[in-house]
N, C-alpha and C positions, 0 to 999 in steps of 0.2 A: 406060303403062297408064292407063285412065280412072279419075280420082279420083271418089269418091262422097262428097258432103257430107252429114253427119248432124247433126241437132240433137236435143237431149234434152228430155223432159218436165221441168217444173220440179220440183226436189226440194231438200231441206235436208239437208246432211251436214256433220258436224263432222270436218274433216280434221285430226285432231290426232295427235300421237305418243302411243301408248297406253301407259299405265303398267302395265297388266296385260292378261292374255289373256281375261278374262271377257267374256261377251257383254254388251252394253249395250242398254238400252231406247231410248237416244237414237240419233240418226244419221239414216238415210234415212227420209224421209216418203214413203209410197206416193203416186205421182202421182194427180191427179184422174182419176176413172174415165171422164170424157169424152174423155180422150186416147187416141190409138191405141196398141194393144198388139200387138207383133209376136210371134206365137206366144203362149206363156205367160210367157216368161222374159226377152225382150229388149224394151225400151220405148223408143219414139221418138215425137215429135209431128209430124215432117214427113217426107214421102217414105217412109211406113211400108212400102208395098208393095215399093219398091225395096230397102229394107233387109231385108225379109223374104226376098227371093230370094237374099240374099247371106250373111246371118248366121243360123246355126242353133245351137240348144242341144240337146245330147244329154240326154235324161231318164235319170237314173241310178237304178237300183234301190238303195234305201237299206238293205235288209235285211242287207247284209253288214257294216255298221258299227253298233255299239251305239247311238250317238247321232248318227250321220251325221258325226262329226268324227274325224279321224285323230289318233293320239297317238304321240309318239316311243317307239320300241321300245328303251328304255334299260336294261332288265334290272335288275341289281343296282346300276347307276350312277344309278338313279332317285333314290336318297338314300343317306345314310350310315347304318350301324348305330348304334344308341344308344350313347352314350359309356359305355365299360366301366369297371370298377374293376380295380385290380391284384389278381390272385388272392392269397390268403393264403399259398399255397405257392410263390410266385415266388422264384427264387434271385437274390439281389442281386449285381450286378457293381459292385464298389467301386474297382477299379483296372484299368489297361490290361492287366496281365499276369495277372489273376486267372483268366481263362478264355481259351481260344484264339479270340478274336474274329478275329484275323488269321491266316489259314492255311486249308488245304484241309480240315482236320478240322472246324472251325467249332464251333457250339454243339451241344448235345445235342437232337435232334429231339423227344424225349419230355418236355422240360422247358420251363418258362416262366421268363423272366428279367426283371429290372427294374434300371434305372439310376435311383437315387433323386435327388430334388431336392438340389442342392448338390454332386453328383458330376459331374466332367467326365472324359469318356473320349475319346481319339483313337485310332482303329484302323481297319484294314480290317474288313469284315464278311461273314461267311458264316453266315447264319441257320440253314442246314442243316435247314429245315423247322420251326424253333422259332418261338416268339413272344417278342418283346423289347419291353417297355414302357419309355418314356423320360419320366421326370419331371425329370431333370437336363439335361445337355448332352452330345450325342454328335456328334463330328466323324468322318465316314467318308471315308477316303482311297481305298478301293477296295471294290467288291462282287465277291465270288467267285461263279463260275458255279454254277448249280443251288442257289441259296440257298433258294428256295421257302419263304419264311416270311412272317410278319407283323411289321411294325415299327409299333408303336402309340405315338404321341406324346401324352402327357397333360400339357399345359401346359409341356412342356419345349422344348428346342431341338435340331434336327438340322441340321447343316451338311454338305452333300454336296460334296466336292471331286472334280473329274473333269477328265481331259485328253482325253476321247474326241472325235474330230473330228466325229462326228455328233451330239454332245451327249447321248448315251445316259446317262440319269441313273443307272439301276440295272443297266446292262450286260446287259440281257435275262436277269437272273438269277432271275426269277419272284418278285420282291418285291411285296408289297402293303403300301403305307404308308397309315396312317390318322392324320390329325393333328386332335386335338381341342384347340383353343384354344392351340396351341403356335406355334412359329416354325420355318419351313423356309427355309434359305438354300441357294443353288446357285451354286457357283463353278467356272467353266470358261472359261479364256482361249483355248481351242482351237476353240470353236464358238459360234455365235450362237444356238443352239437349246437349249431345255430339252425333251429328248425322252423320252417315255414309250413304250417299245417294246411290241410285240405281246404279250410275255410278262409285262409289268409293269402294276401298277395304282397309281393315286395318288388319294387322297381327302383333302380338307381342309374343315373347317367354317368356315374363316376367309377373309378376303381373301388374295390371292396376288399379290405384286408381283415380277415376274421381272426387274426391273432391265434393261430394254431387250432382253432375250432373247425369242426367239420361242417360243411354246407349240406344240410338235410332238408329235402323239399318234398312235400306232398301236394302243395298248392301251386302257385304261380310265382316264378322268379325271373327277373330280367336284370342284367347288368350291362351297361353300355361300355364299361371298361374292363380291366383285368380283375379276376377274382383269385385271391391268395387264400388257400384253405388246405387243411390237412387231409381231407377226404371229401368225396362227392357222393352223396347218398340220394339217388333219385328213386322215390317210392312210387308205387302204383298210382296213376292219376296225375303225377307231377308233370309240369311243363316248365322247362328250364332253358333260358336263352342267354348265353354268355358271349358278348360281342368282342371282348378284349382278350380272350384266351384265359388259361388257368396257369397257376404257379403253385408249387408245393405238393403236387400229386405224383411226382416222378418215382417215389418209393412207396406208393400206396396201391393196395389191391382193391380196385374199384368194382362195385357192383351196381348195375343200373336197371331200373324199371322206369316206366314213364317215358317221356320224350325229352331229350337233351340236345341242344344245338350249341356247338362251340366253334365260333369262327376262328380260323387259324389252325395252328398245330396243337395237338393234344398228346401228352405223354403220361402213361401210367405204368406202374410195375407190372400189373396184370389187369385184365378187364373181363368181367363176366356179365352177360346180359341175362336178366331174369324175366320170364313170362313175356310181357309185351314191350320190353325195353327197346328203345330206339335211340341211336346216337347219330347225329349229323356233324361232321367235322371235315376240314380241308385235308388234313393228314393226321395219321395216328401211329404212334410209336410205342410198342409194347415189348420190353425186354423179356417178359415172361409169356404166359399163355393168354390167348384171346379165345373166349368160349361164348358161343351164342346158343342159348337154351330156348326151347319152345315151352308151351304150357299156357294155362289160363285161356284156352280156346283159340289162341293165336300165337304166332311165333315172334321172336324179336328180330331186329334188323339194324344193320350198320350201313350208313351212306357216307362214302368218302372218296377221295381221289387217290390216296396213297396209304398203304398199310405195311408196316414192318413189324413182325412178331416172331417169337421163337416157335410156337406151335399155334395152329388155328383149328378149332373144332366148330363145325357148322351142324347143329342138330336138326332134327325133323322140324319142318315148317318155319325155319329161320333162313334169312338171306343176307348176303352182302351185296350192296348196290354200288356199282362203279359207273363212272362217266368217261368221256373220251380222254385218252392218254393217261389212264389210271394204271397203277402197279400194285400188286401184292407180292411182297417179299417174305417168304416163310422159311426161316433158317432150318426148321425141323420138319414137322409133318403137318400137312393140311388134311383134315379128316372130315368126311361127311358121314353122319351116322345113319342116314336113310337116303339112299341113292335117288336123286331127282327131287326129293322133298326139301333138302337143304341145299341151296344153290348160290352160285355167284352170278349176278345178273348185270349185264352191260347195257347201259341206256344211251340212246341217242343215235341218230343216223350216221352211218359210216364210222362209228366209234371204234377205237382200238384200245386193247388192254393187255398188259403183260402179267402172267401168273408164273411166279418163280418160286419153286419149292424143292427141298431135298427129296421129299416123298409126298405122294398123294395116296390116301387110303379111302376106299369107298366100298359099299356093298352093292354089287351089281347083279345082273341076271345074265344067264347064258350058259352054254356048255361047250367044251369043258371049262373048268373053273378058270383056267388061264386066259380064256377069251371072254370073260364076263364084261358086260357093257358098263360104261361109266357115264351117268347122267348127272353132271354137276353144273355145266356152264349154259347160260342162257343169254342170247343177244337179241336185240330188236331185229325184226324181219326186214331190215333195210341196210344191209351191208356191214353190220357190226362184226368185228373179228377179235378173237382171243389168240394170243401168242403164248405158248406154254413151254416153259423151260423146267423140266423135272428130271431128276436122276432116277427115281423109281416110282412105279405105280403098282399098288397092291389092292386086290379085293380083300376087304377086312370082314 
């Protein structure tokens, strides 16, 4: 295929790892108005007509989004409820045998219970729809099915012992665990995963160190602090919100399905989106390959301010969403497998974004082949502009 050399208008851009997702007044400086402008949204200073015949920007109607910017659909995992107090009518559990914690009968669904500070309980657990507050220490050797209750940790300690091969922490028993300033430990020698199943929910306002185990989620997971883990496995249907960033994933090949939000900077060895996988983060660093796959009736999506990756592949029905002053730095090749169906979408009025790559590959339409059109970039229909710095463009 014939390569097309493209040079850009001069600009200033701070290619920094962003500490927050807020828009900045600094960044791209609009090129001198004497430079050639391709359409309204793609800017180049040389061979502008050749570029115009190959690179097109879809003008998007911005009325469907409140501010032109998508947000993670996190539901009640957007945050934790305010820290509660133990109700005055809570029944105290002061010894292992006081109530049938261990057994099919379980607690009384109409009651509220508390393990007070200084009390240590070791037992199986069937909440049976009840709410149990933990100010002391509770070691759980087994969760009984259909527990369907709330376990609320108020500065206490909960130790979860499990021998499940899949790492299922709550045994899909419908447990909602809320940890406020307490300590959660997970002990399982049979699995390398800490698994929150589709029926279970886990919330903590603290950092969470999983001691080299992988965080595997199919249900709901919220962490108000940093999560240290060996892998991040977001399965179909998962909703994951990590407010303090991640640690330990720098050398991990991560695969995501479900919805994941990571405030701050995320760094993985490589990242593959499966089916409906979505990731929201402030900035993303991938020394290896970034791959967005379609499938399952809908495509995956990445929402971020900054991307640095070796190679980027955007497959059919998948998208990368950018906001004002965003950058994509691709050291190798940015590839779209279906022209116009896999896109880079710029959101927000008068937004600017820089796309920098060694090569862009696309499959376009037109004749002769050297003039095939490139439909990759989409901006809101209110002044959005892409700045493209590419050494080669090839129809693939």
